[in-house]
C-alpha positions in Angstrom: -26.3 -23.0 -7.5 -23.4 -21.4 -5.7 -25.2 -18.6 -3.9 -28.6 -20.3 -3.6 -27.7 -23.7 -2.4 -27.3 -23.1 1.3 -23.8 -21.7 1.5 -23.0 -20.9 5.1 -22.2 -17.3 4.3 -25.7 -16.5 3.3 -27.9 -14.5 5.7 -30.4 -17.0 6.9 -34.1 -16.1 6.8 -35.7 -15.7 10.2 -39.2 -16.3 9.1 -40.1 -12.9 10.6 -41.4 -9.8 8.9 -37.8 -9.0 8.2 -37.6 -11.8 5.6 -38.4 -10.8 2.1 -39.5 -12.6 -1.0 -36.5 -11.4 -3.1 -33.9 -11.9 -0.4 -33.2 -8.1 -0.6 -32.8 -6.1 2.5 -34.4 -2.7 1.7 -32.0 -1.1 -0.8 -29.2 -3.7 -0.1 -30.0 -6.0 -3.0 -29.2 -9.7 -3.0 -27.1 -10.4 -6.1 -26.7 -13.9 -7.5 -24.0 -14.8 -10.0 -24.5 -14.1 -13.7 -24.9 -17.9 -14.2 -27.7 -18.0 -11.7 -29.4 -14.9 -13.1 -29.2 -15.9 -16.8 -30.0 -19.2 -18.6 -28.1 -21.0 -21.3 -31.2 -21.3 -23.5 -31.7 -17.5 -23.6 -29.8 -15.0 -25.6 -29.4 -11.3 -24.9 -28.9 -10.4 -28.5 -29.8 -11.9 -31.9 -26.8 -13.0 -33.9 -26.5 -14.3 -37.4 -25.5 -18.0 -37.8 -21.8 -18.5 -37.7 -20.5 -19.2 -41.2 -18.9 -22.6 -41.8 -15.1 -22.2 -42.0 -12.2 -24.6 -42.2 -11.4 -26.0 -38.8 -7.8 -25.2 -38.0 -8.0 -26.3 -34.3 -7.6 -30.0 -35.0 -8.2 -32.0 -31.8 -8.3 -28.8 -29.7 -11.8 -27.8 -30.9 -14.5 -27.6 -28.1 -16.9 -30.5 -28.2 -19.2 -29.5 -25.4 -21.5 -26.4 -25.1 -19.9 -23.4 -23.5 -23.0 -22.9 -21.3 -22.7 -19.1 -21.0 -25.8 -17.5 -19.6 -28.0 -15.3 -21.8 -28.6 -11.9 -20.4 -30.0 -8.6 -21.8 -28.0 -5.4 -21.5 -30.1 -4.1 -18.6 -29.7 -7.3 -16.7 -25.9 -7.2 -17.2 -25.5 -3.6 -16.3 -27.7 -3.9 -13.2 -25.7 -7.0 -12.0 -22.4 -5.1 -12.0 -23.9 -2.0 -10.6 -25.3 -3.9 -7.7 -22.0 -5.6 -7.1 -20.3 -2.2 -7.1 -22.6 -1.0 -4.3 -21.3 -3.8 -2.1 -17.7 -2.6 -2.5 -16.2 -0.4 0.2 -14.2 2.6 -0.9 -12.5 5.7 0.4 -15.3 7.7 -1.1 -17.8 5.9 1.2 -16.1 6.2 4.5 -12.9 6.2 6.6 -10.4 3.5 5.6 -8.3 3.1 8.8 -5.6 0.8 7.4 -2.3 1.3 9.2 0.8 1.5 7.0 -1.3 1.9 3.9 -2.4 5.6 3.9 -5.9 5.3 2.4 -6.7 9.0 2.3 -9.0 11.1 0.2 -7.5 11.8 -3.2 -8.2 15.3 -4.4 -10.2 15.3 -7.6 -8.1 18.2 -8.9 -5.1 15.8 -9.1 -7.1 13.3 -11.2 -8.2 16.1 -13.5 -4.5 17.2 -14.0 -3.4 13.6 -14.7 -6.0 13.3 -17.4 -5.0 16.3 -19.3 -4.3 15.1 -22.9 -0.8 16.6 -22.8 0.1 14.1 -20.0 -2.3 11.2 -20.5 -1.9 10.8 -24.2 1.9 10.9 -24.6 3.8 7.7 -25.5 7.1 6.7 -23.9 8.7 6.3 -27.3 7.8 9.8 -28.5 10.9 12.0 -29.6 12.1 14.0 -26.6 11.5 17.4 -28.3 7.8 16.6 -28.4 7.5 15.8 -24.7 9.4 18.8 -23.2 6.5 19.6 -20.8 6.5 16.1 -19.4 10.3 16.1 -18.9 10.0 19.5 -17.2 7.4 18.2 -14.9 9.6 15.2 -13.9 12.5 17.6 -13.3 10.4 19.9 -11.2 9.0 17.0 -9.1 12.6 15.7 -8.7 13.6 19.1 -7.4 10.8 19.1 -4.9 11.7 15.6 -3.7 15.4 16.5 -3.2 14.4 19.7 -1.4 12.0 17.9 1.0 14.5 15.1 1.8 17.7 17.1 1.8 19.3 14.6 -0.6 21.3 15.6 -3.7 20.1 12.9 -6.2 16.9 11.1 -7.0 15.9 8.3 -9.3 12.4 8.7 -10.6 11.9 5.4 -12.5 11.1 2.9 -9.7 7.5 1.8 -10.0 6.5 1.3 -6.3 7.9 1.1 -2.8 9.4 -2.4 -3.0 10.8 -1.6 -6.4 12.4 1.5 -4.8 14.0 -0.7 -2.1 15.5 -2.8 -4.9 16.8 0.3 -6.6 18.4 1.6 -3.4 20.0 -1.7 -2.5 21.4 -2.2 -6.1 23.0 1.2 -5.7 24.5 0.2 -2.4 25.8 -3.0 -3.9 27.3 -1.1 -6.8 29.1 1.3 -4.5 30.6 -1.6 -2.5 31.7 -3.4 -5.7 33.2 -0.2 -7.0 35.5 0.0 -4.0 36.2 -3.8 -4.1 34.5 -4.4 -0.8 32.5 -7.6 -0.9 30.0 -7.7 2.0 27.4 -10.3 2.5 25.0 -9.3 5.3 22.1 -6.8 5.6 20.7 -6.0 9.0 16.9 -5.5 9.3 15.2 -4.4 12.5 12.0 -6.1 13.6 10.2 -2.8 13.3 10.9 -2.5 9.6 8.5 -3.2 6.8 8.1 -6.8 5.7 9.4 -6.1 2.2 12.8 -4.9 3.5 14.3 -8.4 4.3 12.8 -9.8 1.1 14.5 -7.1 -0.9 17.8 -7.6 0.7 17.6 -11.4 0.1 16.6 -10.8 -3.5 19.8 -8.8 -3.9 21.8 -11.8 -2.7 22.5 -10.7 0.9 22.1 -12.8 4.0 19.5 -11.1 6.2 19.9 -10.8 10.0 17.3 -9.6 12.3 17.8 -6.8 14.9 15.3 -6.9 17.8 13.0 -4.1 18.9 13.3 -2.8 22.4 10.6 -2.4 25.0 9.8 1.1 23.6 9.0 -0.3 20.1 12.2 1.1 18.6 15.4 -0.4 17.3 17.5 -2.0 19.9 20.5 0.2 19.2 22.9 -1.7 21.4 22.1 -4.9 19.6 22.5 -3.2 16.2 25.9 -1.6 17.1 27.1 -4.9 18.5 26.5 -6.6 15.2 28.2 -4.1 12.9 31.3 -5.4 11.2 33.2 -5.7 8.0 30.6 -8.1 6.5 27.7 -5.8 7.0 26.8 -4.1 3.7 23.8 -2.1 5.0 21.1 -1.6 7.5 17.5 -1.3 6.2 15.4 0.7 8.7 11.9 2.0 8.5 11.3 5.5 9.9 8.7 6.2 11.2 8.7 2.5 11.9 5.9 0.0 11.7 4.9 0.6 15.3 4.0 4.1 14.3 6.9 5.5 16.2 9.9 7.7 15.2 13.3 6.3 15.6 15.1 8.9 17.7 18.6 7.4 17.3 18.9 7.7 13.6 21.9 10.0 13.6 23.8 7.8 16.0 22.9 4.7 14.0 23.9 6.2 10.7 27.2 7.5 12.1 28.0 4.0 13.4 27.0 2.2 10.2 29.2 4.6 8.1 32.1 4.2 10.5 31.8 0.4 10.0 31.9 0.9 6.2 28.2 0.2 5.5 25.3 2.2 4.2 21.9 3.0 5.6 18.8 2.4 3.6 15.6 4.0 4.9 12.1 2.7 4.0 10.4 6.0 3.4 6.9 4.5 3.0 5.9 6.5 6.1 7.4 9.8 4.9 3.9 11.3 5.0 4.3 11.6 8.8 7.5 13.7 8.7 7.4 15.6 5.4 8.2 19.2 6.0 9.4 18.4 9.5 12.4 16.1 9.1 14.8 15.9 6.1 16.2 12.3 6.0 19.4 13.6 4.5 20.1 15.4 7.7 19.9 12.2 9.6 22.7 10.6 7.6 20.5 8.3 5.4 22.1 7.1 2.1 19.1 6.0 0.2 15.3 6.2 0.7 12.3 5.5 -1.4 9.2 7.7 -1.3 5.8 6.3 -2.1 4.4 9.1 -4.2 1.1 7.2 -4.3 0.5 7.4 -0.6 2.5 10.3 0.7 1.4 12.9 -1.8 -1.6 11.6 -3.7 -3.6 8.5 -4.7 -4.5 6.1 -1.8 -2.1 3.2 -1.4 -3.8 0.2 -3.0 -6.3 2.5 -4.7 -6.0 0.8 -8.0 -2.5 1.8 -8.8 -0.1 2.2 -10.4 2.3 3.1 -7.7 5.5 5.1 -7.9 8.6 4.9 -5.7 11.3 7.4 -6.5 14.5 6.9 -4.6 16.6 9.7 -3.2 20.4 9.3 -2.7 23.1 10.8 -0.6 26.2 12.2 -2.2 28.0 8.9 -1.5 25.6 7.0 -3.6 24.6 9.6 -6.2 26.9 8.4 -9.0 25.5 4.8 -8.6 21.9 5.8 -9.2 20.0 4.2 -12.1 19.5 5.6 -15.6 17.9 7.5 -17.2 17.6 10.8 -15.5 16.3 14.1 -16.7 18.8 16.9 -17.3 18.2 20.5 -18.3 20.4 21.8 -21.1 20.5 25.1 -23.0 18.1 23.6 -25.5 15.6 22.2 -23.1 15.3 18.9 -21.2 16.8 15.5 -22.1 16.9 12.0 -20.8 20.4 11.0 -20.0 21.1 7.4 -21.1 24.1 5.1 -20.5 26.5 6.5 -23.1 25.9 10.1 -22.0 26.3 9.0 -18.3 29.6 7.4 -19.0 30.9 10.6 -20.4 29.7 12.4 -17.2 32.2 12.2 -14.4 29.5 12.4 -11.7 27.4 9.6 -13.2 29.9 7.1 -14.6 29.2 4.4 -12.1 25.4 4.0 -12.5 24.2 0.4 -12.0 22.2 0.8 -15.2 18.5 0.9 -16.2 15.8 -0.7 -14.0 12.8 -0.3 -16.2 11.9 -0.1 -19.8 10.8 3.5 -19.7 11.0 6.5 -17.3 8.5 6.0 -14.4 4.8 6.5 -13.8 3.8 9.7 -15.5 0.3 9.8 -14.1 1.6 9.5 -10.5 4.2 12.2 -11.2 1.4 14.6 -12.3 -0.8 13.7 -9.2 2.1 14.1 -6.8 3.2 17.5 -8.2 -0.3 18.7 -8.2 -0.6 17.7 -4.6 2.6 19.5 -3.7 1.9 22.7 -5.5 -1.7 22.9 -4.2 -0.4 22.6 -0.6 2.8 24.5 -0.9 5.8 24.1 1.4 3.9 25.2 4.5 0.9 23.1 3.6 2.9 19.9 3.3 4.2 20.5 6.7 0.6 20.9 7.9 -0.4 17.7 6.2 2.2 15.8 8.3 1.2 17.5 11.5 -2.5 16.8 10.9 -1.8 13.2 10.2 0.1 12.9 13.4 -2.5 14.8 15.3 -5.3 12.6 14.1 -3.5 9.4 15.0 -2.7 10.7 18.5 -6.4 11.7 18.9 -7.4 8.1 18.3 -4.6 6.8 20.5 -5.6 9.1 23.4 -9.3 8.4 22.9 -9.0 4.6 23.0 -6.1 3.7 25.2 -8.3 3.4 28.3 -10.3 0.6 26.6 -7.8 -0.9 24.1 -4.3 -2.0 25.1 -1.8 0.5 23.7 1.6 -1.1 24.2 3.7 1.9 23.5 1.4 4.8 24.6 3.4 5.3 27.8 6.5 6.1 25.8 5.0 9.2 24.3 3.0 10.3 21.3 2.8 8.2 18.2 3.4 9.3 14.6 0.9 8.8 11.9 -0.7 5.6 13.1 -1.9 4.3 16.4 -1.0 0.8 17.5 -3.1 -1.4 19.8 -2.8 -5.1 20.9 -5.5 -7.6 21.8 -4.3 -8.0 25.4 -7.5 -6.4 26.6 -9.5 -9.3 25.1 -7.5 -11.9 27.2 -9.9 -14.3 28.9 -12.8 -13.7 26.6 -11.7 -16.2 23.9 -12.1 -13.4 21.3 -9.4 -12.2 19.0 -8.4 -9.3 16.8 -10.1 -11.0 13.9 -13.4 -11.0 15.8 -13.1 -7.3 16.5 -12.3 -6.5 12.9 -15.3 -8.5 11.7 -17.5 -6.5 14.1 -16.3 -3.3 12.6 -17.8 -4.4 9.3 -21.2 -4.4 10.9 -20.6 -0.8 12.0 -19.8 0.2 8.4 -16.1 0.5 8.7 -13.3 -1.2 6.8 -11.2 -3.0 9.4 -7.8 -1.7 10.4 -4.6 -3.5 9.6 -4.5 -6.7 11.7 -1.7 -8.8 13.1 1.0 -6.3 11.9 3.5 -5.4 13.0 4.6 -8.7 14.4 6.3 -7.3 17.4 2.8 -6.8 19.0 0.5 -9.7 19.8 -2.8 -9.4 18.0 -1.8 -6.0 16.5 -4.4 -3.5 15.4 -2.8 -0.6 13.4 -5.0 2.4 12.7 -3.9 5.2 10.4 -6.5 7.9 10.0 -4.5 10.1 7.7 -4.7 13.9 7.5 -7.9 14.0 5.5 -10.4 12.8 8.1 -12.5 15.4 10.0 -13.0 15.5 13.8 -16.5 14.2 13.2 -15.5 11.1 11.2 -12.7 10.3 13.8 -15.3 10.6 16.6 -17.6 8.2 14.8 -14.8 5.7 14.3 -13.7 6.1 17.9 -17.3 5.7 19.2 -17.7 2.5 17.2 -14.5 1.0 18.4 -15.2 1.9 22.0 -18.7 0.4 21.8 -17.5 -2.8 20.2 -14.7 -3.3 22.8 -17.1 -2.6 25.7 -19.8 -4.9 24.4 -17.2 -7.7 23.7 -16.0 -7.6 27.2 -19.5 -7.6 28.6 -20.8 -10.5 26.4 -18.1 -12.3 24.5 -20.3 -15.1 23.0 -22.2 -12.6 20.9 -19.2 -11.7 18.8 -17.8 -15.0 17.6 -19.8 -15.0 14.4 -19.6 -11.3 13.3 -20.4 -9.8 10.9 -24.1 -10.3 11.3 -25.4 -7.5 9.0 -23.0 -7.7 6.0 -24.3 -9.2 2.7 -22.3 -12.3 3.6 -21.5 -13.9 7.0 -18.1 -14.9 8.2 -16.1 -17.1 5.8 -14.1 -20.1 6.7 -10.9 -18.1 6.0 -8.7 -21.1 6.1 -10.8 -23.0 3.5 -11.2 -19.8 1.5 -7.4 -19.4 1.3 -6.5 -23.0 0.8 -9.4 -24.2 -1.3 -10.8 -21.2 -3.1 -13.7 -21.7 -5.5 -12.7 -19.5 -8.3 -14.6 -21.1 -11.1 -18.3 -21.7 -11.5 -19.1 -25.3 -12.5 -22.7 -26.0 -13.4 -24.2 -28.8 -11.2 -21.1 -28.9 -9.0 -23.0 -28.5 -5.8 -25.9 -30.7 -6.9 -23.4 -33.5 -7.6 
């Protein structure tokens, strides 16, 4: 069977006292598939015979046994409980993924999101029955406008990339409104990978702007490319090298002078919230990942939420609906009402069926209100402090390509140059981190650095947990340099050994087939 027929990922028995009859390693239990644990000739429950009914499937009726394993309830529950113990989660340890902000999510926020008044409402309920929810959306929108220094916000985009699409559609609508057909969007190398994809999805030709030796946008190259065909520049700030773009004001001024707009990828807003207002930099549109900046770890099971803030130049092109306070309460302003409003009569329309991610709105506002304005500033400062602590603690062992240019922002970037001559790679180091009990960092991104290792500790990790991570990374690096051959097959202590990642990606085995291996 799949697990018990000598797959190379299985931990081989040594014949020593460490080998066990069950295959378990202390409390780390070996877990076969349900098909291997159960048997087709057993049944977990007693069922009455199926009554004979008229066959309406014709030739589509199954002719062979389905061969499902029979399992009792305890066997089934224990199977999934054991599997859950082999899953790594933010509640088990630090999750140092760069650009993904996997931070502790306060339980208070989860409790607020599950309040029946928020969790049980339906998007088609009459607006007079959901006044509290609309007020919460309006309050959250006010906080976002205050934090970013932008006059308008669209709350409905579902995630970061969806927010990018929203911002670019508004830019395209603004250009079309003035009869200015432009075809090119400039995207720096240090931008998020979704930026060029979004621009292309909107129908624009994408041109790359190189990074300079300091890991920032090559401003001279960008300014040289500006012209009447450039619709916008999509720039990530802080960028994917974990660095702040110090020339944003000059870049925005130049783009505006050339008739274009500036879209900022605000996925890394958590590094500057309370410290920098993007509106003051001259940015025209920016999405905010509520699910990583304010609450809920990115990739933590979703859903995401990506509201987009707009400058005054783009405010009237924002999508519908939006929440408006009237003398009778709150209302959702739809197309007909917007057409009658002189400041929203050029909206590009509705992006989604309903009005956004209510659960994320509640979590984000709970996070904001529990921290307060000064606390949000402290969050950003702590995130930056933690990243720089890691950078300073490891730069004598790991290659830190931009450490000489000054402090980083919320994430520390290393390359694999220090492994040159060993035959080892960033992948080998990441696999070794699994043996130390850590989820690996982001690997091979950003692309401007060879063998990139991007570490984002977030603001929620303590000095002790950071020291533990640093200690493990130092130890791995030092032992790799001393004895490279010992690390080519890591991990050695995980429930499964290293996969053939190419085969796993190109020839995945996603379906159990009885007797497949035996055949």
